[in-house]
C-alpha positions in Angstrom: 22.4 -10.0 -30.5 19.9 -7.4 -31.4 18.3 -7.6 -28.0 21.7 -7.0 -26.3 22.4 -4.0 -28.5 19.0 -2.5 -27.8 19.5 -2.9 -24.1 23.0 -1.4 -24.2 21.6 1.6 -26.1 18.9 2.0 -23.5 21.4 2.0 -20.7 23.6 4.5 -22.6 20.7 6.9 -23.1 19.7 6.4 -19.4 23.3 7.2 -18.3 23.3 10.4 -20.2 20.0 11.7 -18.7 19.8 14.4 -16.0 20.0 13.0 -12.5 16.4 14.2 -11.5 13.9 12.8 -14.1 10.5 14.3 -14.6 8.2 12.2 -12.5 4.4 11.8 -12.1 2.2 9.7 -9.8 2.0 6.3 -11.4 -0.4 3.7 -10.1 1.5 0.4 -9.7 -1.8 -1.5 -9.5 -2.7 -0.4 -13.0 0.8 -0.8 -14.3 1.1 -4.4 -13.0 -2.3 -5.2 -14.6 -1.1 -3.9 -18.0 2.3 -5.7 -17.6 0.7 -9.0 -16.5 -1.7 -9.0 -19.5 1.2 -8.5 -21.8 3.1 -11.5 -20.4 0.2 -14.0 -20.4 1.0 -15.3 -23.9 4.7 -15.6 -23.0 3.8 -17.5 -19.9 1.4 -19.7 -21.8 4.1 -20.6 -24.4 6.5 -21.5 -21.6 3.8 -23.6 -19.9 3.8 -21.4 -16.8 1.0 -20.2 -14.5 1.1 -16.4 -14.3 -0.9 -14.9 -11.4 -1.5 -11.3 -10.5 -2.2 -11.4 -6.8 -2.7 -7.6 -6.5 -5.8 -6.3 -4.7 -7.0 -3.9 -7.3 -9.6 -2.2 -5.1 -7.1 0.6 -4.0 -4.4 2.5 -5.9 -0.7 2.4 -5.1 0.9 5.5 -6.5 4.6 6.1 -6.8 6.5 9.1 -8.2 8.3 8.0 -11.3 8.3 8.3 -15.1 5.5 5.9 -16.3 7.5 4.3 -19.0 10.3 3.4 -16.5 7.8 1.6 -14.3 6.4 -0.2 -17.3 9.9 -1.3 -18.3 10.9 -2.4 -14.8 7.8 -4.6 -14.5 8.6 -6.1 -17.9 12.2 -6.8 -16.8 11.1 -8.6 -13.6 8.4 -10.7 -15.4 10.6 -11.5 -18.3 13.4 -12.8 -15.9 10.8 -14.8 -13.9 9.3 -16.4 -17.0 12.7 -17.0 -18.6 14.2 -18.9 -15.7 11.2 -20.8 -14.4 10.9 -24.4 -15.8 7.7 -25.5 -17.6 5.0 -26.4 -15.1 6.1 -23.7 -12.7 4.5 -20.5 -11.6 5.2 -16.8 -11.6 3.2 -14.3 -9.4 3.2 -10.6 -9.1 1.8 -8.5 -6.3 1.5 -4.9 -5.2 1.0 -4.0 -1.6 0.8 -0.5 -0.1 0.7 0.8 3.4 0.5 4.3 4.9 4.0 5.2 3.7 5.4 2.7 1.2 4.4 0.6 -1.8 6.0 -2.8 -2.6 6.1 -4.6 -5.9 7.1 -8.3 -5.7 7.6 -10.8 -8.5 8.0 -14.4 -7.3 8.8 -17.6 -9.2 9.4 -21.3 -8.7 12.6 -21.2 -10.7 16.1 -22.3 -9.7 16.6 -19.4 -7.3 19.6 -17.1 -7.0 22.5 -18.5 -5.0 23.4 -16.2 -2.0 27.0 -15.8 -3.3 25.7 -14.4 -6.6 23.2 -11.9 -5.2 25.7 -9.1 -4.5 26.5 -8.9 -8.2 23.1 -9.6 -10.0 22.6 -5.9 -10.8 26.0 -5.6 -12.6 25.9 -5.5 -16.3 26.4 -8.9 -17.9 26.1 -10.6 -14.5 23.6 -13.3 -14.2 22.1 -14.8 -11.0 22.1 -18.4 -12.3 23.9 -20.4 -15.0 20.5 -21.6 -16.3 18.6 -19.9 -19.1 19.8 -17.7 -22.0 19.8 -14.2 -20.7 22.5 -11.7 -21.4 22.7 -10.3 -17.9 21.4 -6.8 -18.7 17.8 -6.9 -17.6 18.5 -6.4 -13.9 21.1 -3.8 -14.7 18.3 -1.8 -16.4 16.0 -2.6 -13.5 18.6 -1.4 -11.0 19.1 1.9 -12.9 15.4 2.6 -12.7 15.0 1.6 -9.1 17.9 3.8 -8.0 16.7 6.8 -10.0 13.2 6.5 -8.5 14.4 6.2 -4.9 13.4 2.5 -4.6 15.0 -0.3 -2.6 15.5 -3.9 -3.6 14.5 -6.9 -1.5 15.7 -10.3 -2.8 14.5 -13.4 -1.0 13.8 -17.1 -1.4 10.5 -18.7 -2.1 9.6 -21.7 0.1 10.0 -24.9 -1.9 12.4 -23.2 -4.3 12.5 -20.1 -6.3 13.1 -16.4 -6.0 11.2 -13.4 -4.7 12.3 -10.0 -6.2 10.7 -7.0 -4.6 11.1 -3.2 -4.9 9.8 -0.8 -2.2 9.2 2.9 -2.9 7.8 5.8 -0.8 4.1 6.3 -1.4 3.4 9.2 -3.7 2.1 12.2 -1.8 0.8 13.8 -5.0 -2.1 11.4 -5.5 -3.0 9.9 -8.8 -3.4 12.1 -11.8 -5.1 11.2 -15.1 -2.9 11.7 -18.1 -4.7 13.4 -20.9 -4.4 11.8 -24.3 -3.9 14.3 -27.1 -6.6 12.5 -29.1 -9.0 12.8 -26.2 -9.8 10.7 -23.1 -7.1 9.5 -20.7 -4.0 7.3 -21.3 -3.7 4.1 -19.3 -0.4 3.3 -17.6 1.9 1.6 -20.1 0.2 2.7 -23.3 2.8 3.5 -25.9 5.6 2.3 -23.7 8.8 0.9 -25.3 9.0 -2.8 -25.8 10.4 -4.5 -22.7 13.3 -6.8 -22.9 14.7 -8.8 -19.9 
């Protein structure tokens, strides 16, 4: 119940924000690395294999508030870990080309039936009857994706499972180091709010 209340409060605060958030170039490669490390203990407890398939040799900047990207990655990883049975796998990848950046989280869970996909981003709507989610995670994710000019791509994984992707325009501003008031630079995700799916 506390999780539901916190997620509803987050959505209420989000709904009251100005339509154009203050953005910055956020490196998805770094954000995914931070998010994946945070979810390794969760995946281990659920007996899942969590794999970051991102090529970290190049950056993939998008224009967005850093804490929103951190929360979105958490929502997607939480959903994948929550609905994938023990012994399954969850993977995350970031791919960039000349104009766009794609974040994809794939799992070997039950999948999302085609007839439910049109409603999975609605509040309290769930893509499957399995698991114990409240149906607010993807509503939070959708609010972030829409506000950052992203596009969803939902697909099936061969052999069973779901692939959830988001595509954004590649940032034209380049990557900017964020100064930490205490000195040094702040990594993506540092001090971000706790993510709930």
